[in-house]
C-alpha positions as CSV (number, residue, x, y, z in Angstrom):
1,M,1.1,-1.5,-29.8
2,K,0.5,-5.0,-31.3
3,L,0.3,-7.6,-28.6
4,G,1.0,-11.3,-28.9
5,V,-0.3,-13.6,-26.2
6,I,1.4,-16.9,-25.7
7,G,-0.8,-19.2,-23.5
8,F,-4.4,-18.4,-24.3
9,G,-5.9,-20.3,-21.3
10,N,-8.1,-18.8,-18.6
11,M,-5.9,-15.9,-17.6
12,G,-4.3,-15.1,-20.9
13,S,-7.6,-15.1,-22.8
14,A,-9.4,-13.2,-20.0
15,I,-6.8,-10.4,-20.2
16,A,-7.0,-10.2,-24.0
17,K,-10.8,-10.2,-24.0
18,G,-10.8,-7.7,-21.3
19,F,-8.7,-5.3,-23.3
20,V,-11.1,-5.6,-26.2
21,T,-14.3,-5.3,-24.1
22,K,-13.0,-2.2,-22.3
23,K,-11.7,-0.8,-25.6
24,A,-8.2,-0.6,-24.3
25,M,-7.1,-2.4,-27.5
26,D,-8.5,-3.3,-30.9
27,I,-9.0,-7.0,-31.4
28,K,-7.1,-6.8,-34.7
29,D,-4.0,-5.8,-32.7
30,I,-3.9,-8.9,-30.6
31,G,-2.4,-12.2,-31.7
32,A,-2.8,-15.5,-29.9
33,F,-0.9,-18.8,-29.7
34,D,-1.7,-21.8,-27.5
35,T,-0.6,-25.5,-27.8
36,Y,-4.2,-26.7,-27.5
37,K,-6.0,-26.8,-30.9
38,K,-9.5,-26.3,-29.4
39,T,-8.2,-23.1,-27.6
40,M,-6.9,-21.7,-30.8
41,E,-10.1,-22.6,-32.7
42,K,-12.1,-20.7,-30.0
43,A,-9.7,-17.7,-30.2
44,K,-10.1,-17.6,-34.0
45,E,-13.9,-17.7,-33.6
46,D,-13.7,-14.8,-31.2
47,G,-11.8,-12.7,-33.8
48,F,-8.3,-12.8,-32.6
49,N,-5.3,-13.3,-35.0
50,V,-4.2,-16.8,-34.5
51,Y,-0.6,-18.1,-35.1
52,N,0.5,-21.7,-35.6
53,D,3.9,-21.0,-34.1
54,E,5.3,-19.0,-31.2
55,S,8.0,-17.4,-33.2
56,D,5.7,-16.2,-35.9
57,L,3.5,-14.5,-33.3
58,V,6.6,-12.8,-31.7
59,K,7.8,-11.5,-35.1
60,N,4.4,-9.9,-35.7
61,S,4.1,-8.3,-32.2
62,D,5.6,-5.2,-30.5
63,A,5.0,-6.8,-27.0
64,V,4.6,-10.4,-26.0
65,L,2.4,-11.4,-23.0
66,V,3.6,-14.8,-21.7
67,A,0.9,-16.6,-19.8
68,V,2.2,-20.2,-19.8
69,K,2.5,-22.6,-16.8
70,P,5.9,-22.2,-15.0
71,I,6.9,-25.8,-16.0
72,H,6.8,-24.7,-19.7
73,A,8.4,-21.3,-19.4
74,K,12.1,-22.1,-19.8
75,A,11.6,-24.1,-23.0
76,L,9.4,-21.4,-24.4
77,F,11.7,-18.5,-23.7
78,E,14.7,-20.3,-25.1
79,K,12.7,-21.0,-28.3
80,I,11.7,-17.4,-28.9
81,A,14.8,-15.7,-27.6
82,K,16.4,-15.0,-31.0
83,N,13.2,-13.2,-32.1
84,L,12.9,-10.8,-29.1
85,K,15.1,-7.9,-30.3
86,D,13.3,-4.6,-29.6
87,K,10.3,-6.5,-28.2
88,L,8.8,-6.0,-24.7
89,I,8.2,-9.2,-22.7
90,I,5.3,-9.0,-20.3
91,S,5.4,-12.1,-18.1
92,I,2.5,-13.2,-15.8
93,V,4.2,-16.6,-15.2
94,A,3.7,-17.3,-11.5
95,G,6.9,-17.2,-9.4
96,L,9.2,-16.5,-12.3
97,E,11.6,-13.6,-11.6
98,S,12.7,-11.2,-14.3
99,G,16.4,-12.1,-13.7
100,T,15.7,-15.7,-14.5
101,I,13.9,-14.8,-17.7
102,K,16.8,-12.6,-18.8
103,S,19.2,-15.5,-18.1
104,W,17.3,-17.4,-20.7
105,I,16.7,-14.7,-23.3
106,G,19.6,-12.2,-22.7
107,S,20.2,-9.5,-20.1
108,D,19.7,-6.8,-22.7
109,K,16.0,-7.7,-23.3
110,R,13.2,-5.6,-21.8
111,V,11.0,-7.6,-19.3
112,L,8.0,-6.3,-17.4
113,R,6.7,-8.8,-14.8
114,I,3.1,-8.6,-13.7
115,M,1.3,-10.5,-10.9
116,P,-2.4,-10.8,-11.7
117,N,-5.2,-12.4,-9.8
118,T,-8.2,-14.5,-10.9
119,P,-10.9,-11.7,-10.7
120,A,-9.2,-10.5,-13.9
121,I,-11.4,-13.0,-15.6
122,V,-14.4,-10.8,-14.9
123,G,-12.6,-7.5,-15.4
124,E,-12.0,-6.8,-11.7
125,G,-8.4,-7.9,-11.3
126,V,-5.5,-6.6,-9.2
127,F,-2.3,-6.3,-11.1
128,A,1.1,-5.7,-9.5
129,L,3.6,-4.3,-12.1
130,D,7.3,-4.5,-11.5
131,S,8.6,-1.0,-10.7
132,D,12.2,-2.3,-11.3
133,S,11.4,-3.2,-14.9
134,N,13.8,-2.0,-17.6
135,A,10.8,-1.4,-20.0
136,L,10.8,2.0,-21.7
137,D,8.8,4.7,-20.0
138,E,6.3,4.9,-22.9
139,E,5.9,1.1,-22.7
140,K,5.2,1.3,-19.0
141,K,2.6,4.0,-19.5
142,T,0.9,2.0,-22.3
143,V,0.8,-1.2,-20.3
144,E,-0.4,0.6,-17.2
145,D,-3.3,2.1,-19.3
146,M,-4.2,-1.3,-20.7
147,F,-4.3,-3.1,-17.4
148,S,-6.0,-0.3,-15.6
149,A,-9.0,-0.9,-18.0
150,I,-9.5,-4.3,-16.4
151,G,-8.7,-3.7,-12.8
152,L,-6.5,-2.0,-10.2
153,V,-2.8,-1.4,-11.1
154,E,-0.1,-0.8,-8.6
155,W,3.6,-0.5,-9.3
156,V,5.5,-2.6,-6.8
157,E,9.2,-3.5,-6.4
158,E,9.8,-7.1,-7.6
159,R,11.3,-8.1,-4.2
160,L,7.8,-7.6,-2.8
161,F,6.0,-9.8,-5.3
162,P,5.9,-12.7,-2.8
163,V,3.8,-10.5,-0.5
164,V,1.5,-9.6,-3.5
165,T,1.3,-13.4,-4.2
166,G,0.1,-14.0,-0.6
167,L,-2.3,-11.0,-0.5
168,S,-4.0,-10.3,-3.8
169,G,-2.9,-13.5,-5.5
170,G,-4.3,-15.8,-2.9
171,G,-6.8,-13.4,-1.6
172,P,-9.7,-14.6,-3.8
173,A,-9.4,-18.0,-2.2
174,Y,-9.6,-16.5,1.3
175,V,-12.5,-14.3,0.4
176,A,-14.3,-17.2,-1.1
177,M,-13.9,-19.1,2.1
178,F,-15.2,-16.2,4.1
179,I,-18.3,-15.9,1.8
180,E,-18.9,-19.6,2.1
181,A,-18.7,-19.4,5.9
182,L,-21.1,-16.4,5.9
183,A,-23.5,-18.5,3.7
184,D,-23.1,-21.6,5.9
185,A,-24.1,-19.5,8.9
186,G,-27.1,-18.3,7.0
187,V,-28.2,-21.8,6.1
188,L,-27.6,-22.9,9.7
189,H,-30.2,-20.4,10.8
190,G,-32.8,-21.1,8.1
191,L,-31.8,-19.3,4.8
192,K,-31.9,-21.2,1.5
193,R,-28.4,-22.0,0.2
194,D,-28.6,-19.9,-3.0
195,V,-30.1,-16.9,-1.2
196,A,-27.4,-17.1,1.5
197,I,-24.6,-17.2,-1.0
198,K,-25.9,-14.3,-3.0
199,M,-26.4,-12.2,0.1
200,A,-23.0,-13.0,1.5
201,A,-21.2,-12.3,-1.8
202,K,-23.1,-9.0,-2.4
203,T,-22.3,-8.0,1.2
204,V,-18.6,-8.5,0.6
205,L,-18.8,-6.7,-2.8
206,G,-20.7,-3.8,-1.4
207,S,-18.4,-3.4,1.6
208,A,-15.3,-3.4,-0.7
209,T,-16.9,-0.9,-3.1
210,Q,-17.8,1.4,-0.2
211,L,-14.2,1.3,1.1
212,L,-12.7,2.0,-2.3
213,E,-15.1,4.7,-3.3
214,T,-15.1,6.6,0.0
215,G,-11.5,6.0,1.0
216,I,-12.5,5.4,4.6
217,H,-10.4,3.1,6.8
218,P,-11.9,-0.4,7.2
219,A,-12.1,0.2,11.0
220,V,-14.3,3.2,10.4
221,L,-16.7,1.1,8.3
222,K,-16.7,-1.6,11.1
223,D,-17.5,1.1,13.7
224,M,-20.3,2.5,11.5
225,V,-22.1,-0.9,11.7
226,C,-21.5,-1.6,15.4
227,S,-24.1,-0.1,17.6
228,P,-23.5,0.0,21.4
229,A,-24.5,-3.4,22.9
230,G,-25.9,-4.3,19.5
231,T,-25.9,-7.5,17.4
232,T,-22.9,-6.7,15.2
233,I,-20.5,-5.9,18.0
234,E,-21.5,-9.2,19.6
235,G,-20.5,-10.9,16.3
236,V,-17.2,-8.9,16.2
237,K,-16.4,-10.1,19.7
238,A,-17.0,-13.7,18.6
239,L,-14.6,-13.2,15.7
240,E,-12.0,-11.8,18.0
241,D,-12.5,-14.7,20.5
242,Y,-11.6,-17.1,17.6
243,S,-8.6,-15.0,16.5
244,F,-10.1,-14.0,13.2
245,R,-7.6,-11.3,12.4
246,A,-4.6,-13.3,13.6
247,G,-5.7,-16.2,11.4
248,V,-6.0,-14.0,8.3
249,I,-2.5,-12.5,8.9
250,E,-1.0,-15.9,9.4
251,A,-2.6,-17.1,6.2
252,I,-1.0,-14.3,4.2
253,S,2.3,-14.7,5.9
254,A,2.3,-18.5,5.2
255,A,1.6,-17.9,1.5
256,T,4.2,-15.2,1.3
257,L,6.9,-17.3,2.9
258,K,6.0,-20.3,0.6
259,S,6.3,-18.0,-2.4
260,K,9.8,-17.1,-1.4
261,K,11.0,-20.7,-1.5
């Protein structure tokens, strides 16, 4: 598959570079277009095929990954619509539904919507792929393999994408706040800031890795650390006193509801 990427900013370029680094694709099979000249110069330096026009990129691609800002999406899709016959459109445009895209390019076109998150930049992303997509089965398998190389892939009904937006889309912000709070507490009690941040981040990373690799329930991991009348259970009680879990659930719910508007 030859892939064209329109919008080679942080997310678009991170995904493309991830495919190459993880050997999911050969760099010669990836084309790039962006409206910013410096971005294109950097892409060319990195070895990607650079195009001066969106339509030329589409013509030379089997699939087109659209990674532009929502405000620019309509104009872009209308511009390239006539060149999309037999092409797969992969959209990571935030909040843009497949039905809306098809209203701009034609209902017969194949569209696969994907919701990524920012850890994709370091090859540890979470990607929700639209299980309702009309992409061909072989295309779905190819795209799944590509994105699995740079993170976790889950097939999700498009109607649930607002929940994905609230959970894994916004999740990095909430996790960053938690890490910052852990580090602040460490500093409050005498640790140096850089040491506290590294310890907090690694604790979160290690705990997440343990959950994913062992398959244990989060409650089991919590209980493993909580000794009777110990220090950790005292901290857990303090979190419960301040409605930690309820606050997290409310945050995800608020983001989900906002995404539906």
